[in-house]
C-alpha positions in Angstrom: 8.0 33.6 -31.7 5.5 30.9 -31.2 8.3 28.4 -30.2 9.6 30.9 -27.6 6.1 31.3 -26.1 5.7 27.5 -26.0 9.0 27.2 -24.2 8.0 29.8 -21.7 4.7 28.0 -21.0 6.5 24.7 -20.5 8.8 26.4 -17.9 5.8 27.9 -16.1 4.0 24.5 -16.0 7.1 22.9 -14.5 7.5 25.7 -11.9 3.9 25.1 -10.8 4.3 21.4 -10.6 7.6 21.6 -8.6 6.3 24.5 -6.5 3.3 22.5 -5.3 5.5 19.5 -4.6 7.8 21.6 -2.5 4.9 23.1 -0.6 3.7 19.6 0.2 7.2 18.7 1.6 7.1 21.9 3.7 3.7 20.8 5.0 5.2 17.5 6.0 8.0 19.2 7.8 5.5 21.4 9.6 3.5 18.4 10.7 6.7 16.6 11.9 7.5 19.7 14.0 4.0 19.8 15.5 4.2 16.2 16.5 7.6 16.7 18.1 6.1 19.5 20.4 3.8 17.0 22.1 5.3 16.0 25.4 5.3 12.4 26.8 5.5 12.5 30.6 5.0 8.8 31.4 8.4 7.1 31.6 7.0 3.6 30.9 5.3 4.8 27.7 8.6 6.3 26.6 10.5 3.1 27.3 8.0 0.9 25.3 7.9 3.4 22.4 11.7 3.4 22.4 11.8 -0.4 22.0 9.3 -0.3 19.2 11.1 2.5 17.4 14.5 0.7 17.8 13.1 -2.6 16.5 11.4 -0.9 13.5 14.5 1.0 12.5 16.8 -2.0 13.0 14.6 -4.1 10.7 14.5 -1.3 8.1 18.3 -0.9 8.0 18.9 -4.7 7.7 16.4 -4.8 4.8 18.0 -1.9 3.1 21.5 -3.5 3.3 20.1 -6.6 1.4 18.3 -4.3 -1.1 21.5 -2.3 -1.7 23.1 -5.4 -3.3 20.1 -5.9 -5.5 20.1 -2.2 -6.5 23.8 -2.4 -7.5 23.3 -5.6 -9.6 20.3 -4.1 -11.4 22.1 -0.8 -12.0 24.9 -2.7 -13.8 22.4 -4.8 -15.8 20.5 -1.8 -16.9 23.6 0.0 -18.0 23.9 -2.6 -20.8 20.2 -2.9 -21.6 19.3 -1.7 -25.1 17.2 1.5 -25.0 18.1 2.4 -21.4 21.9 2.4 -20.8 23.4 4.5 -18.1 20.6 7.1 -18.2 17.9 4.5 -17.6 20.1 3.0 -14.8 20.3 6.4 -13.1 16.5 6.7 -13.3 16.3 3.2 -11.8 18.5 3.9 -8.8 16.7 7.2 -8.2 13.3 5.5 -8.2 14.6 2.8 -5.8 16.2 5.3 -3.4 13.1 7.6 -3.3 10.9 4.5 -2.7 13.1 3.5 0.2 13.2 7.1 1.5 9.4 7.4 1.5 9.3 4.2 3.6 12.0 5.5 5.9 10.3 8.9 6.5 6.9 7.2 7.1 8.5 4.9 9.6 10.2 7.8 11.5 6.9 9.7 11.6 4.8 6.7 12.7 7.2 5.7 15.5 7.2 9.4 16.6 3.5 9.8 16.5 2.4 6.5 18.1 3.4 7.3 21.7 2.3 10.9 21.4 -1.1 9.7 20.2 -1.4 7.6 23.4 -0.2 10.6 25.5 -2.7 13.0 23.9 -5.5 10.5 24.5 -5.4 11.7 28.2 -6.7 15.1 26.9 -9.4 13.6 24.7 -10.1 11.9 21.4 -9.7 15.0 19.2 -6.0 15.8 20.2 -5.1 12.1 19.8 -6.8 11.9 16.4 -4.9 15.0 15.3 -1.5 13.6 16.2 -2.2 10.1 14.7 -3.5 11.6 11.4 -0.6 14.1 11.3 1.8 11.2 11.5 0.0 9.5 8.5 -0.1 12.8 6.5 3.7 13.1 6.7 4.0 9.8 4.8 1.2 10.7 2.3 2.6 14.1 1.4 6.2 12.9 1.1 5.3 9.9 -1.1 3.4 11.9 -3.7 5.8 14.9 -3.6 8.8 12.6 -4.2 7.0 10.9 -7.1 6.1 14.1 -8.9 9.6 15.7 -8.3 11.4 12.7 -9.6 9.3 12.4 -12.7 9.4 16.1 -13.4 13.2 16.3 -13.0 13.8 13.4 -15.3 11.4 14.8 -17.9 13.5 18.0 -18.0 16.7 15.9 -18.3 15.6 13.1 -20.6 12.7 14.6 -22.6 14.3 13.7 -25.9 14.7 10.0 -24.9 11.5 9.8 -22.8 11.4 6.0 -22.6 14.4 5.9 -20.2 12.1 7.3 -17.5 10.6 3.8 -17.2 13.7 3.0 -15.3 12.4 5.3 -12.5 9.2 3.2 -12.3 11.2 -0.1 -12.3 13.3 1.1 -9.3 10.2 2.2 -7.4 8.3 -1.1 -8.2 11.1 -3.5 -7.4 12.0 -1.9 -4.0 8.3 -1.7 -3.2 7.8 -5.4 -3.8 10.6 -6.4 -1.4 9.5 -3.9 1.2 5.9 -5.0 1.0 6.7 -8.8 1.1 9.3 -8.4 3.8 7.2 -6.1 5.9 4.1 -8.4 5.5 6.0 -11.5 6.5 7.4 -9.7 9.6 4.2 -8.2 10.8 2.1 -11.3 10.3 4.6 -13.8 11.8 4.6 -11.7 15.0 0.9 -11.1 14.9 -0.1 -14.7 14.4 2.4 -16.0 17.0 1.4 -13.4 19.6 -2.4 -14.0 19.1 -2.4 -17.8 19.1 -0.2 -18.3 22.1 -1.2 -15.2 24.0 -5.0 -15.0 23.4 -5.9 -18.6 22.7 -3.5 -20.6 24.8 -2.6 -18.3 27.7 -5.9 -16.4 27.7 -4.2 -13.0 28.2 -5.5 -9.8 26.5 -4.2 -8.3 23.2 -1.1 -6.1 23.7 -0.6 -7.5 27.2 3.1 -6.8 28.3 3.4 -10.4 29.6 3.3 -11.6 26.0 6.9 -11.9 24.6 5.7 -11.3 21.0 3.7 -8.2 21.7 6.5 -5.7 20.9 7.4 -7.5 17.7 3.7 -7.3 16.8 3.8 -3.5 17.2 7.0 -3.2 15.3 5.3 -5.2 12.5 2.6 -2.6 12.2 5.3 -0.1 11.3 7.4 -2.2 8.9 4.5 -3.7 7.1 1.6 -1.3 7.2 3.6 1.9 7.2 7.0 1.4 5.4 5.7 -1.4 3.1 2.5 0.4 2.3 4.2 3.7 1.6 6.6 2.1 -0.9 3.6 0.2 -2.4 1.6 3.3 -3.1 4.7 5.2 -4.2 5.3 2.7 -7.0 1.6 2.7 -7.9 1.5 6.4 -8.2 4.8 6.6 -10.2 3.8 3.7 -12.5 0.4 5.2 -13.4 2.0 8.6 -14.2 4.8 7.1 -16.3 2.3 5.1 -18.3 0.1 8.1 -18.9 3.1 10.2 -19.9 4.4 7.5 -22.3 1.0 7.1 -24.0 0.2 10.8 -23.8 3.5 12.0 -25.5 2.8 9.6 -28.4 -0.6 10.9 -29.2 -0.6 14.5 -28.0 3.1 15.5 -27.6 3.9 17.8 -24.7 0.2 18.7 -24.3 -0.4 15.2 -23.0 2.6 15.4 -20.7 1.8 18.7 -19.1 -1.9 18.0 -18.7 -0.9 14.8 -16.7 1.7 16.5 -14.6 -0.5 19.5 -13.7 -3.4 17.2 -13.0 -1.4 15.2 -10.4 0.0 18.4 -9.0 -3.5 19.7 -8.5 -4.4 16.4 -6.8 -1.5 16.9 -4.4 -2.7 20.5 -3.6 -6.2 19.2 -3.1 -4.9 16.5 -0.8 -2.9 19.1 1.2 -6.1 21.1 1.7 -7.9 17.9 2.7 -5.2 17.3 5.3 -5.7 20.7 6.8 -9.5 20.2 6.9 -9.2 16.8 8.6 -6.9 18.2 11.3 -9.2 21.1 11.9 -12.5 19.3 12.1 -13.9 18.4 15.6 -16.1 15.3 15.2 -17.2 12.4 17.4 -16.4 9.8 14.8 -12.9 9.8 13.1 -14.4 8.3 10.0 -16.5 11.4 9.5 -13.5 13.7 9.4 -11.8 11.3 6.9 -14.9 11.3 4.7 -15.2 15.1 4.6 -11.5 15.5 3.8 -11.6 12.8 1.0 -14.8 14.1 -0.7 -13.5 17.7 -0.5 -10.2 16.8 -2.1 -11.9 14.8 -4.8 -14.3 17.7 -5.6 -11.3 20.1 -5.8 -9.5 17.7 -8.1 -12.5 17.4 -10.4 -12.8 21.2 -10.7 -9.0 21.5 -11.5 -9.2 18.7 -14.1 -12.1 20.4 -15.8 -10.2 23.6 -16.1 -7.0 21.8 -17.4 -9.0 19.8 -19.9 -10.6 22.9 -21.3 -7.3 24.7 -21.5 -5.0 22.0 -23.0 -7.5 20.3 -25.3 -9.2 23.3 -26.8 -12.5 22.9 -25.0 -12.7 19.1 -25.3 -13.9 17.3 -22.2 -13.0 13.7 -22.8 -9.8 13.9 -20.7 -11.9 15.3 -17.9 -14.4 12.5 -18.1 -11.7 9.8 -18.1 -10.3 11.2 -14.9 -13.8 11.5 -13.3 -14.3 7.8 -14.2 -11.1 6.9 -12.3 -12.1 9.0 -9.3 -15.6 7.7 -9.2 -14.6 4.1 -9.3 -12.0 4.7 -6.6 -14.7 6.2 -4.3 -17.2 3.4 -5.1 -14.7 0.6 -4.6 -13.8 2.2 -1.2 -17.5 2.1 -0.2 -17.9 -1.5 -1.4 -14.9 -2.6 0.5 -16.2 -0.9 3.6 -19.6 -2.7 3.3 -17.8 -6.1 3.0 -15.2 -5.5 5.8 -16.9 -3.1 8.4 -18.8 -4.7 11.3 -21.5 -2.0 10.7 -22.8 -4.0 7.8 -24.4 -7.4 7.3 -21.5 -9.4 5.7 -19.2 -9.2 8.8 -22.2 -9.8 11.1 -22.8 -13.1 9.2 -19.2 -14.2 9.8 -19.7 -13.4 13.5 -22.9 -15.5 13.6 -21.0 -18.3 11.9 -18.3 -18.1 14.6 -20.9 -19.5 17.1 -20.4 -23.0 15.7 -16.6 -22.9 15.6 -13.6 -21.8 13.6 -14.4 -23.9 10.6 -17.7 -22.1 9.9 -16.0 -18.8 10.6 -13.4 -19.5 8.0 -15.8 -20.8 5.5 -18.1 -17.8 5.8 -15.2 -15.4 5.6 -13.7 -17.1 2.6 -17.0 -17.1 0.7 -17.4 -13.4 1.6 -14.1 -12.6 -0.1 -14.9 -14.6 -3.2 -18.3 -12.9 -3.5 -16.8 -9.4 -3.0 -14.9 -9.7 -6.3 -18.0 -9.5 -8.4 -19.1 -5.9 -8.0 -15.5 -4.6 -7.9 -14.6 -6.4 -11.2 -17.8 -5.1 -12.9 -16.9 -1.6 -11.9 -13.4 -2.0 -13.2 -14.6 -3.5 -16.5 -17.0 -0.5 -16.9 -14.2 2.0 -16.2 -11.9 0.3 -18.7 -14.6 0.3 -21.4 -15.7 3.9 -20.7 -12.2 5.4 -20.5 -11.0 3.6 -23.6 -14.0 4.7 -25.6 -13.3 8.3 -24.6 -9.5 8.4 -25.0 -8.1 5.1 -26.2 -5.1 3.7 -24.3 -4.3 7.2 -23.0 -7.8 7.5 -21.6 -7.3 4.2 -19.6 -4.0 5.6 -18.3 -5.7 8.9 -17.3 -8.4 6.9 -15.4 -5.6 5.2 -13.4 -3.9 8.5 -12.7 -7.3 10.0 -11.8 -8.0 7.2 -9.3 -4.6 8.0 -7.7 -4.7 11.8 -8.0 -5.6 12.3 -4.4 -3.6 9.4 -3.1 -1.7 11.7 -0.7 -4.8 11.9 1.4 -5.6 8.2 0.9 -2.1 7.3 2.3 -2.5 9.8 5.2 -5.7 8.0 6.3 -4.3 4.6 5.7 -1.1 5.2 7.7 -3.2 6.6 10.5 -4.4 3.1 11.2 -1.2 1.4 12.4 -0.3 4.6 14.3 -3.6 4.3 16.2 -3.0 0.6 16.7 0.4 1.2 18.1 -0.9 3.9 20.4 -3.4 1.4 21.9 -0.6 -1.2 22.4 1.6 1.4 24.1 -1.3 2.4 26.4 -2.0 -1.2 27.3 1.6 -2.2 27.9 2.3 0.9 30.0 -0.7 0.4 32.3 -2.7 3.5 31.3 -6.2 4.1 32.7 -9.1 2.4 30.9 -10.4 5.7 29.6 -7.2 6.2 27.5 -7.5 2.7 26.1 -11.1 3.3 25.2 -10.1 6.4 23.1 -7.2 4.5 21.4 -9.6 1.6 20.6 -12.0 4.0 19.0 -9.2 5.4 16.9 -8.0 1.9 16.1 -11.5 0.8 15.0 -11.6 3.6 12.5 -8.1 2.6 11.4 -9.2 -1.0 10.6 -11.9 0.4 8.3 -9.6 2.9 6.6 -6.9 0.2 6.1 -9.5 -2.1 4.4 -10.7 0.8 2.2 -7.1 1.6 1.4 -6.4 -2.0 0.3 -9.4 -2.0 -2.0 -8.3 1.3 -3.5 -4.8 0.0 -4.0 -6.1 -3.1 -5.8 -8.2 -1.2 -8.3 -5.5 1.4 -9.0 -3.1 -1.5 -9.5 -5.4 -3.1 -12.0 -5.8 0.1 -14.1 -2.1 0.9 -13.8 -1.1 -2.6 -14.9 -3.5 -2.4 -17.8 -2.1 0.9 -19.0 1.4 -0.4 -18.6 0.4 -3.4 -20.7 -0.9 -1.1 -23.4 2.4 0.8 -23.2 4.3 -2.5 -23.6 2.1 -3.5 -26.6 2.8 -0.2 -28.2 6.5 -0.5 -27.5 6.9 -3.9 -29.2 4.4 -3.2 -31.9 1.7 -5.7 -31.0 -1.9 -4.8 -32.0 -3.5 -8.2 -31.6 -2.7 -11.1 -29.2 -4.0 -14.3 -30.6 -4.8 -16.7 -27.7 -5.1 -19.6 -30.2 -1.4 -19.4 -30.8 0.3 -22.1 -28.6 3.0 -19.8 -27.2 0.5 -17.1 -26.3 -1.8 -19.6 -24.6 1.2 -20.9 -22.7 2.0 -17.4 -21.7 -1.5 -16.8 -20.4 -1.4 -20.0 -18.4 2.0 -19.2 -16.9 0.8 -15.7 -16.1 -2.3 -17.0 -14.4 -0.3 -19.4 -12.3 2.3 -16.8 -11.0 -0.1 -15.0 -8.5 -0.9 -18.4 -7.0 2.8 -19.4 -6.7 3.6 -16.0 -5.4 0.8 -16.1 -2.8 1.9 -19.6 -1.8 5.4 -18.5 -1.1 4.4 -15.5 0.9 1.8 -17.3 3.0 4.2 -20.2 3.6 6.8 -17.7 4.7 4.4 -16.3 7.3 3.5 -19.9 8.4 7.2 -20.9 8.9 8.0 -17.6 10.7 4.9 -17.8 12.9 5.9 -21.4 13.9 9.3 -20.1 15.1 7.6 -17.3 16.9 5.1 -19.6 18.6 7.8 -21.9 19.8 9.8 -19.0 21.2 6.8 -17.5 23.1 5.9 -20.9 24.5 9.6 -21.4 25.6 9.6 -18.1 27.4 6.3 -18.9 29.2 7.9 -22.2 30.3 11.4 -21.0 31.2 11.1 -17.4 32.5 9.9 -17.6 36.1 6.8 -15.6 36.9 6.2 -14.3 33.4 2.4 -14.9 33.4 2.2 -13.4 37.0 3.8 -10.2 35.8 6.9 -10.8 37.8 9.3 -12.1 35.1 10.3 -9.8 32.2 9.8 -11.3 28.7 12.7 -11.2 26.2 11.1 -9.0 23.6 14.2 -8.5 21.5 14.5 -12.3 20.8 11.0 -12.2 19.2 11.9 -9.1 17.2 15.0 -10.8 15.9 13.1 -13.9 14.9 10.6 -11.9 12.8 13.4 -9.7 11.3 15.6 -12.6 10.2 12.7 -14.6 8.7 11.3 -11.6 6.8 14.7 -10.6 5.3 15.5 -14.2 4.3 12.2 -15.1 2.8 11.3 -11.9 0.9 14.0 -12.7 -1.7 12.6 -15.6 -3.7 9.1 -14.0 -4.4 10.8 -10.8 -5.5 13.2 -12.5 -7.8 10.4 -14.5 -9.4 8.5 -11.3 -10.2 11.4 -9.9 -12.1 12.9 -13.0 -13.7 9.7 -14.7 -14.9 8.6 -12.1 -17.5 12.1 -11.7 -18.8 12.5 -15.5 -19.3 9.1 -15.9 -21.0 9.8 -12.9 -23.3 13.3 -14.2 -24.3 12.3 -17.9 -24.7 8.7 -17.5 -26.1 8.7 -14.0 -27.6 6.9 -10.7 -27.2 3.4 -12.0 -27.8 3.8 -14.8 -25.3 4.9 -12.2 -22.7 1.8 -10.2 -23.6 -0.3 -13.3 -22.7 1.6 -13.7 -19.4 0.7 -10.1 -18.5 -3.0 -10.7 -19.3 -3.1 -13.9 -17.3 -1.4 -12.5 -14.2 -3.6 -9.4 -14.3 -6.8 -11.4 -14.3 -5.9 -13.9 -11.5 -3.8 -11.4 -9.6 -6.6 -8.8 -9.3 -9.2 -11.4 -8.3 -7.0 -13.0 -5.7 -6.0 -9.7 -4.2 -9.6 -8.5 -3.8 -10.6 -11.8 -2.3 -7.8 -12.0 0.2 -8.0 -8.4 1.2 -11.7 -8.5 1.9 -11.7 -11.9 3.6 -8.9 -10.8 5.8 -10.5 -7.5 6.7 -13.8 -9.2 7.4 -12.2 -11.8 9.7 -10.3 -9.0 11.6 -13.4 -6.9 12.2 -15.5 -10.0 13.1 -13.1 -10.6 16.0 -13.5 -7.0 17.1 -17.3 -7.1 16.6 -17.5 -10.2 18.9 -15.3 -8.5 21.5 -17.7 -5.6 21.7 -20.9 -7.7 21.6 -22.6 -10.2 23.9 -20.1 -12.9 23.2 -17.1 -10.9 24.4 -13.4 -11.8 24.9 -12.7 -15.4 26.0 -16.0 -16.8 24.7 -16.0 -19.8 22.3 -17.1 -17.7 19.4 -14.3 -15.2 20.2 -11.8 -18.0 20.1 -13.2 -19.1 16.7 -12.9 -15.5 15.5 -9.3 -15.3 16.7 -8.5 -18.4 14.6 -10.2 -16.8 11.6 -8.3 -13.6 12.1 -5.0 -15.4 12.2 -5.8 -17.1 8.9 -6.8 -13.7 7.4 -3.7 -11.9 8.6 -1.4 -13.1 5.9 -4.2 -12.8 3.4 -4.8 -9.1 3.9 -1.4 -7.9 5.0 1.1 -10.1 3.2 0.0 -11.9 0.1 -3.0 -9.7 -1.0 -1.2 -6.3 -1.0 1.9 -7.8 -2.5 -0.1 -9.1 -5.5 -0.8 -5.4 -6.4 2.9 -4.8 -6.9 3.5 -8.2 -8.6 1.2 -7.4 -11.5 2.5 -3.9 -11.9 6.2 -4.9 -11.6 5.9 -7.6 -14.2 4.3 -5.1 -16.6 7.0 -2.5 -16.1 9.7 -5.1 -16.4 8.2 -6.0 -19.8 8.2 -2.3 -20.8 11.8 -1.8 -19.7 13.3 -4.9 -21.3 11.0 -4.8 -24.4 14.0 -4.5 -26.9 15.2 -8.0 -25.7 12.0 -9.6 -26.8 11.8 -8.3 -30.4 12.8 -10.9 -33.0 
């Protein structure tokens, strides 16, 4: 009788989890419909938006064609991998497809919302904010709902061979890395090229339609900061949940599984409520609405987790406190990131002051800011690891990671809002809209820069905790309890792991540099050869610039992605399971530090430029030119290499878990 009751309870839990996920998808569908009802009357705005949408989707389809080959090859390999087989391969391909689908839906929503945000700006800031945020919320709700539905479905199907679900995480992580790297190379090649030739050499404003690279720059916002970021956070979310489930089922059987699933479902529901609140609030500053929605969703998740902890663990509160630790650290890191990257605080103002003496001092001050910003974040992470482990062991650390990501649907919504607002400003500028509209889109874009920086800080910390919990899963899988760094092979593994984030960053930044060189040469050529282009009489060849960024991104995303997958397998096979453990430790340490530094330096350089534009220096001043140089250096830091490192450390960890049977001797 007790077994029947338990079975019924399990069914009820799954129905609740799936029901909340479906409700979130219905919410996303409603938001898509509400955006579609907004009319765009201006023909020029529709034309420019059409080119951006066409370029964005063309890139995405070309990228997916290349990734389809990778998916097929990996599917075949996994079919013959011990411990996974066809079932694990099916999980892999599903995770890969859902990751790609999340990026695709986010791209569709963003390219639909950008022009409508610009159109609604004629009615005021609040209508424009509602459209831009709704476009971001579609991505946020879909990413989380897809993750929960996929994991819940495979739990039902493969609960007796639970380890095969790691294939789902591998699919999500591998596709996310390619999408993040490719999108980052695309967007920054276009951005750097358009800025250096347009702003510095030609002296024309940002988003000026006379600049041949301006459309490619706006396309890049979508392929990098929307599709790439969506796949990134999808794999973070999935990886954290899978690690918690694997560790939870070992120590607490199905109790640990359903506590985790219901907790993340509650977080999705809390985020959905937060989305409704943000859309309904009427405030002067967009950041105020985002803060209210974020803190409300966090509070609701805390209440739900408390109830679930009391219910599943017979009144014990340690699971609740581990989740609270993750949530608290996520909020604190977001605030710290804001302090280091927002022009409302002293660090960015110091970079602006340094710009008065040229680009060298701007870069030095910004670089030192990024290095310094690692200290507090790392100390917070260290405290969260110690605290959550003392409370719940390895499962406690995994729960802290899941807790940090439990309201990620709202985090993604706010993060995706940024590039939509940025695109809206570009469309307004290129279509010659009144200055009042551009002022509104600039206000929205300014808030978007801060939210993007906060989102990157959040992603880095969640990546660190997720990678650590996956490392613990790997150690448990291969039976390692102690890693002796005095052993030559382990020490070699630590050094190799520590080197990989540097090599990976070098390849991605070099890819941006090469692509930007081609973009710069093309923009200069068009300025020389197309008559009257700078006078506004000649029409730039936008599609040529789009094609340059697309081809470069697709070609140069392959090597970094292959290294991330092949390196841990080679070390594990050649040097053994303990050496691979050393590699994971080394890559985690250097990867997290470099990601924090690059994200915060890049964000600070970006907002320094905007701070100078709005201050006494102004556009065209010598300090503004120095800030533009700093911003172009920071672009691949914050939007290509930095975000990709998050995925690198998690992908190598999940590769180690998936292929663990190969490393046992």
